[in-house]
Each structure stands twice: as C-alpha cells, then as structure tokens.
C-alpha positions in Angstrom: 111.9 120.1 83.3 110.7 118.9 86.7 108.7 115.8 86.9 106.7 116.6 90.0 107.0 119.2 92.8 106.2 118.6 96.1 105.7 120.4 99.3 108.1 120.7 101.9 105.2 119.7 104.2 105.3 116.2 102.8 107.6 113.8 101.7 107.9 110.7 99.1 108.3 107.6 101.5 107.9 105.0 98.8 107.5 104.9 95.1 107.4 101.7 92.9 110.8 100.9 91.1 111.7 102.0 87.7 112.0 98.2 86.4 110.3 98.6 82.7 106.9 98.0 84.3 103.9 100.2 85.1 102.6 100.4 88.6 99.1 101.5 89.3 96.5 100.9 91.8 93.4 102.3 90.8 90.1 104.3 91.5 90.3 106.8 94.5 87.5 105.1 96.7 89.9 102.5 98.3 93.3 102.6 100.0 95.9 100.2 98.6 97.6 100.0 102.1 96.9 97.8 104.5 95.8 98.6 108.3 99.3 99.0 109.1 100.8 100.5 106.3 103.1 97.8 105.6 101.7 96.1 102.4 100.3 98.2 99.1 98.6 96.4 96.8 99.2 97.2 93.3 98.4 96.4 89.6 101.5 95.7 87.4 101.7 96.1 83.6 104.2 95.2 80.7 102.9 98.3 78.9 101.7 101.5 78.9 100.5 104.7 76.6 97.5 102.5 74.8 94.3 100.9 75.3 93.8 97.4 77.1 93.2 94.9 74.0 92.2 91.4 74.3 94.7 89.1 75.8 96.3 92.1 77.4 97.3 90.3 81.3 98.0 92.5 83.8 99.8 91.3 87.4 98.1 91.9 90.8 100.2 91.8 93.8 101.8 93.7 96.8 105.0 95.6 97.9 106.1 94.5 101.1 107.5 97.7 102.0 109.0 96.9 105.3 111.4 94.6 103.0 110.9 96.2 99.8 109.6 93.3 97.7 107.1 93.0 95.1 105.2 90.0 95.5 103.1 88.4 92.8 99.2 87.2 93.5 97.8 86.5 90.1 97.4 87.6 86.4 94.2 89.2 85.1 92.3 89.5 82.2 89.7 91.8 83.9 91.2 94.9 84.1 91.3 98.8 83.1 93.6 101.5 83.6 91.0 104.0 85.5 90.1 101.0 88.0 92.6 98.0 87.2 90.9 94.7 88.3 89.0 96.3 91.6 92.0 94.7 93.6 91.3 96.1 97.1 91.8 94.5 101.0 89.1 92.6 102.4 87.4 94.1 105.2 86.6 94.2 108.1 90.9 93.6 109.2 92.1 94.6 105.8 95.0 92.8 106.4 95.2 89.2 105.4 93.1 88.7 102.4 92.4 90.5 99.1 89.7 90.5 96.8 89.8 91.2 92.6 88.1 90.4 89.5 89.4 87.9 86.9 87.7 85.6 84.2 87.5 81.9 84.5 85.2 79.5 82.1 84.9 82.6 79.7 82.8 84.1 83.1 83.7 87.3 84.9 84.4 86.3 88.4 86.3 87.6 91.6 88.4 85.9 93.6 89.1 85.8 97.6 92.9 85.6 98.1 94.5 84.9 101.3 97.7 86.0 101.9 99.1 83.9 104.8 97.6 80.6 103.5 98.0 81.3 99.5 94.8 79.7 98.7 92.0 81.2 96.7 88.3 80.8 96.8 86.5 81.5 93.6 83.2 83.8 93.7 81.0 83.8 90.6 80.5 87.5 89.9 82.6 90.3 89.3 82.5 92.7 92.7 82.6 96.6 92.4 82.2 97.7 95.8 83.0 95.7 99.1 80.7 95.8 102.2 82.6 97.0 105.4 81.6 93.9 107.0 83.2 92.1 104.5 80.8 89.5 104.3 79.1 90.3 100.8 79.5 93.1 98.0 77.8 94.7 95.2 79.0 93.8 91.6 77.7 95.1 88.1 77.5 93.2 84.4 81.1 93.9 82.8 79.6 92.1 79.9 77.0 94.6 79.8 79.5 97.3 80.6 81.7 96.3 77.8 79.0 97.8 75.1 78.2 100.9 77.4 81.8 102.4 78.6 85.1 102.5 77.4 87.8 103.0 79.6 86.4 101.7 82.7 84.9 98.3 80.9 87.1 94.8 80.4 87.6 93.3 77.4 87.9 89.6 76.0 83.9 88.8 76.6 81.9 90.1 74.1 78.2 89.2 74.0 75.9 90.4 71.8 72.8 89.9 74.0 73.8 92.8 76.2 73.9 95.1 72.9 70.7 96.8 73.4 69.9 100.3 75.2 68.8 98.5 78.1 68.5 94.9 79.5 66.0 93.6 81.9 68.5 91.4 83.5 71.3 93.9 84.2 71.9 96.3 87.1 73.2 96.2 90.4 73.5 92.4 92.2 74.1 91.9 95.7 76.9 89.0 96.4 77.3 86.9 99.5 81.0 86.4 99.5 80.3 83.4 101.7 78.3 81.3 100.0 79.0 83.0 96.6 75.2 83.5 95.9 74.2 86.6 93.7 71.0 88.3 92.9 69.9 91.3 91.3 68.5 94.1 93.4 68.4 96.8 91.6 67.4 96.6 87.5 68.3 99.1 85.3 65.0 98.5 83.8 63.7 99.7 86.6 66.0 102.4 86.8 64.9 104.1 83.8 61.3 104.5 84.5 62.0 106.3 87.3 61.1 109.9 85.8 61.4 108.6 82.1 63.2 110.7 79.1 63.0 110.7 75.5 66.6 110.2 74.9 66.9 107.0 77.4 65.0 104.6 74.8 67.5 104.7 72.2 71.0 105.5 74.5 72.9 103.0 76.1 71.7 102.9 79.9 74.1 101.7 82.5 74.6 101.7 86.3 77.7 102.4 87.9 80.4 103.6 90.6 78.8 101.9 93.4 79.9 103.6 96.7 79.0 102.1 99.8 78.8 104.5 103.0 80.7 104.3 106.1 78.7 101.8 107.7 77.5 99.9 104.4 73.6 101.0 105.4 73.3 102.9 102.4 74.7 102.8 98.7 75.2 105.8 95.6 75.4 104.8 92.0 75.0 106.5 88.5 72.5 105.9 86.1 74.1 106.9 83.4 72.9 106.9 79.4 74.5 108.5 76.3 77.2 107.5 73.5 80.4 108.6 72.5 79.7 112.1 72.2 77.4 113.2 75.4 76.6 111.3 78.4 74.1 112.4 81.2 74.1 111.2 84.2 71.4 111.0 87.8 72.5 110.2 91.1 70.4 107.5 93.9 71.1 106.6 96.9 69.5 103.0 98.5 69.4 101.1 101.1 71.9 98.0 101.2 69.5 95.5 99.9 68.4 98.0 96.9 65.3 99.4 98.2 64.0 102.9 99.3 65.6 104.6 96.2 66.3 108.4 96.3 67.3 110.3 92.8 69.0 113.2 93.4 68.1 116.5 91.7 67.9 115.9 87.7 70.4 117.9 86.2 72.3 115.4 84.0 75.9 116.5 84.9 76.9 114.9 88.3 80.7 113.4 88.4 83.0 112.3 91.2 81.4 111.9 94.6 82.2 110.5 98.1 80.6 109.9 101.5 81.7 112.2 104.1 79.8 110.2 106.6 76.9 107.9 106.5 74.3 110.9 105.8 76.6 113.4 104.2 78.2 113.5 101.1 80.1 115.5 98.4 79.3 115.6 95.0 80.8 117.8 92.0 77.5 119.2 89.5 76.0 122.0 88.1 72.7 122.7 89.3 70.3 124.3 87.1 70.1 127.3 89.1 73.8 127.8 88.5 73.8 128.7 85.0 72.8 131.6 83.3 70.3 131.1 79.9 73.0 132.5 77.9 75.5 130.1 78.8 73.0 127.2 78.8 72.7 128.4 74.7 75.6 128.9 74.0 76.9 125.3 75.4 74.0 123.6 73.1 75.2 125.9 70.0 78.7 124.8 70.9 78.3 121.1 71.6 76.5 119.8 68.4 79.5 121.6 66.2 82.9 119.6 66.6 84.8 122.4 64.6 83.0 125.4 66.5 83.7 123.6 69.8 87.3 123.2 68.9 88.0 127.0 67.7 86.3 128.1 70.8 88.7 125.7 73.1 91.4 127.2 71.2 90.6 130.6 71.7 89.4 130.3 75.1 92.6 128.4 76.3 94.5 131.4 74.8 93.0 134.2 76.7 92.2 132.6 79.9 94.3 134.1 81.8 93.6 137.5 81.0 90.0 136.9 82.6 88.8 137.2 86.0 87.2 134.6 87.6 83.9 135.7 88.0 84.0 136.2 84.5 85.4 132.7 83.5 82.3 131.5 85.7 79.8 133.7 83.8 81.2 132.5 80.1 81.5 129.1 81.1 80.1 128.1 84.4 81.5 125.5 86.3 80.9 122.2 88.4 80.9 123.0 92.0 81.5 120.7 94.9 78.4 120.3 96.7 77.5 118.7 100.1 74.3 116.9 99.9 72.4 115.6 102.9 71.3 111.6 102.2 67.8 112.1 100.8 67.8 115.7 100.2 67.9 118.2 97.5 69.1 121.1 99.2 72.9 121.1 99.0 75.4 123.3 100.9 78.2 124.6 97.9 81.6 124.8 98.9 83.6 128.0 97.9 84.0 127.9 94.6 87.0 130.5 94.3 89.1 127.6 95.6 87.6 124.7 94.4 86.5 125.3 90.8 87.8 122.0 89.1 86.2 118.5 88.8 88.6 116.3 91.1 88.6 113.1 92.9 87.7 112.9 96.5 88.9 111.4 99.6 87.8 112.8 103.2 90.2 112.7 106.0 89.1 111.2 109.5 88.2 114.9 110.9 85.2 115.1 108.0 86.6 118.5 108.0 89.5 118.2 105.3 89.2 116.5 102.0 92.1 115.4 99.6 91.2 116.4 96.0 93.0 116.2 92.9 92.8 118.0 89.2 93.0 117.3 86.0 95.6 118.1 83.8 96.4 121.9 83.2 97.9 123.6 79.8 101.5 122.7 80.7 99.9 118.7 81.7 100.3 119.0 85.6 98.2 117.6 87.5 97.7 119.3 91.0 96.9 117.7 94.9 95.7 119.9 97.7 94.2 119.5 101.1 91.1 121.9 101.2 89.7 122.4 104.9 86.2 122.8 105.1 86.1 124.3 108.3 88.0 127.2 107.6 87.8 127.6 103.5 91.4 127.7 103.2 93.6 124.8 101.2 97.2 123.4 101.4 99.2 122.6 98.3 100.7 119.1 98.2 102.2 119.0 95.2 102.1 119.3 91.4 102.6 116.3 88.8 103.4 115.8 85.1 101.2 113.6 83.2 102.7 112.1 80.4 98.8 110.2 79.8 95.9 112.9 79.4 92.5 112.9 77.5 92.4 109.4 76.8 91.2 105.9 78.0 94.6 105.0 79.3 95.2 108.5 81.1 96.6 108.7 84.4 94.2 110.0 86.9 95.9 110.7 90.3 93.2 109.1 91.9 94.4 110.3 95.8 93.5 107.9 98.8 94.5 108.3 102.4 95.6 105.4 104.6 93.5 104.6 107.3 94.9 106.4 109.6 95.3 109.4 107.4 99.0 109.5 107.6 99.8 108.6 104.1 98.4 109.7 100.7 99.1 107.3 97.7 98.6 108.3 94.2 99.1 107.0 90.3 101.5 109.3 88.6 102.5 109.3 85.1 105.4 111.4 85.6 107.2 109.1 83.3 106.6 106.8 80.3 105.5 104.0 82.7 103.3 104.9 85.3 104.5 104.7 89.2 102.7 104.6 92.4 104.0 107.3 95.4 103.4 107.4 98.9 103.7 110.7 100.1 103.7 110.9 104.1 102.3 113.9 105.4 104.6 115.5 108.0 
C-alpha cells in the first residue's frame, strides 16, 4: 500500500527524518516556516498513538533547512496533538523570535525565545493568537479549558475552581507581550448572556479558536457549550479590544473558519434554510440513540457509493463553505458539488484560491486540494494515508502556506510516527 500520492505539479521539498520521533507543528492558522523559508518550527515527541498524559514532555525546536539540522529550543508540558504548544514565529519579522506555551511554577505561561541571542522572556499567561504587530496577543485560560475540551486542552494542572458550567473570571484575555500585563476583555459570563439558551446553564461553556484578521483590528472566536455527546457552537467577531461584538447566525453548528481579508471570512456551517424537516427529525432521533446511530452509519457507508450527490445531501445535509462579510448574516455559499466535506482552510495571497484538506475517507486517506473560487475549479495535490483518526491523537493535515505561497506544510501520520511534509508548488 502506497502511503501517500502526490500530483505531478507538486514535489516533496523536505520531510522530517525517520529517527524514532514524531514530528508535528499543530494548527492550520499559522505557518511553521519563517519569512525566508529557511527554518521550520516543529514539535518533537518521543511517542505517538495515544493521548497526552500528565508528565508527557514534547520538545519545541526547528529545522535549519539550509543544513538539514534539527535544533532544540526547549521542552514543554503545555501541549496537545491538535495545536501543539501554540508554537509560532513572532511577528512582524517572522524570523528571529518564536513564542510558545509552557508551565512555570505550576502556572501556564508563554515564552518568547530569541534564536540569535538564545535568551528567553517569560510572559505570565499562555497565548492563543498573536497580533500581527508582535506586541500583543490574545489568550484563554487553559486551567479552565482542561475541564471542557479534551484534545485541545493541556494536562498537568487541574484546578477544581474552574470545574463549573462557566466562571466569571474566564474568557478571552489581552496580553501585552512587552510588559506581560494581562486583562480579561471578553468574559464567558457575558457571552453566555447574549441570546441565552436553556441548555447553557448546565453544560460546560468555553471560548476558543481565536483568530485575528490580517491587520489585527478584529478577531473571531467560538463560543461552545456541551458535553462529550454533543457540542454546540456560535461564532462571534470583535474588535481588537473585545468591543463591538457581532454574533453570526445562531445555527449551533460551526466548524473551521479562516479570514480571507480584513472584512471577509470563510466558515463551514449548515444554515437553517439548508436542511429539510425530514432530515432534522431524523437527526434528532438518531443522535439520541447510539446503537441506531452506529447501525445507520454502517449501512450508509455500504450504500453511499450507489447514491447520487444530490440524494446524499437530501438524506444527510452536509455543512458547506460559506463566505461571510464581517458583521453580516447573508453569506455566499461556495459550490457544494466540489467542496462537500468539512476541511481546514488557508487562503492564498490572491484571495481567490484556498488550500483545503479533508478528514479520512473510508480507506483512511486524507485529501488535499487547492480550490479556485474565481472559476469554481480545483487542483488535486495529493492523498495521504492516516494511521490516527477519530481520536484525541488524530493527525489532521492542517495545511498551511508559506508567506510567499510557494510551499505547503502539512502534518501527516502515514507512518506510526507522524511527520511534517514541506511540499513545493511547481
């Protein structure tokens, strides 16, 4: 079995070594390549194929691609398989300094590391999204997230004070990366009171997936609530100080999103007018019965190849990629005959083409394409076998682009030890 297939218009520029370590970067909202495409940030783990547990360390470091050498920066206990330690190049130069999360004196913190001087600066709060000016960031309370979001939380600190549906001290904080000063700018309490729903009171509520727009004057985030069986999502945008909040249409299902420009963003969602009454009733019945859910999933997978796409979408309406203007509830729907699977998006600098991956197919292959919204066409990049799926330690491709859009970087588990692939666009 071939582990991955690459289209002839693309070639492997670099891949992390087979040295009995697992290499990955993390999320899709930032590039692990520096501005010159000469250094590649990585997490380096000694194990794979299981959840992160208390005491599990991961190395943060980088490959000097000019000499093909790995250079260790630090070790951290503040990490997960999906987003790592939020390791990233520090703006605005994206070349000399990196920032990542860690633990210091039993508190989650972040560290700025200067590659040239080897000096470290401790910031007394963990970061989530760094402003394009490199002087400030947004962060969430990972002590609180421990109780809410397996797979995206950090281990090692378990404070029971945060084990409540929502907490007045929880939310999104603004962090001054110069002084280290931190203040809460959006409280979870406030968000829960906006168009409040009955099930909010007795379920965990949390804010996550914070993402600045290109200029950094606004950001988006999820408000999520629920439990292991079902999670609901709402999307908000706000200005850089947490004011001028805007709530996108309340449909309770939102998934991956990405800014296209300062005023446009793409979101996978399924709006209320895109479902039919039969599918809604069926979904509610099936979702409450795990045995029935598994039976129907098995049957559907067996016969799905015999069904037309239109019939599939009627029986099981899929989320579509929508383009919203910020602070607007009237989106444009991207053609769902091409993009009918929920994937992570990274837009090219031309704001027309978008890099999108998929979850695993029935043969455990993940697909990677470039979609052109200008001509409603797509270009196949490749398919990648995945050893780890549907778990907290799954390995999503999480595709990212270099700043100059010449390279694509993915995490891939086509072997038991996951790897990072740097793909050159010919």
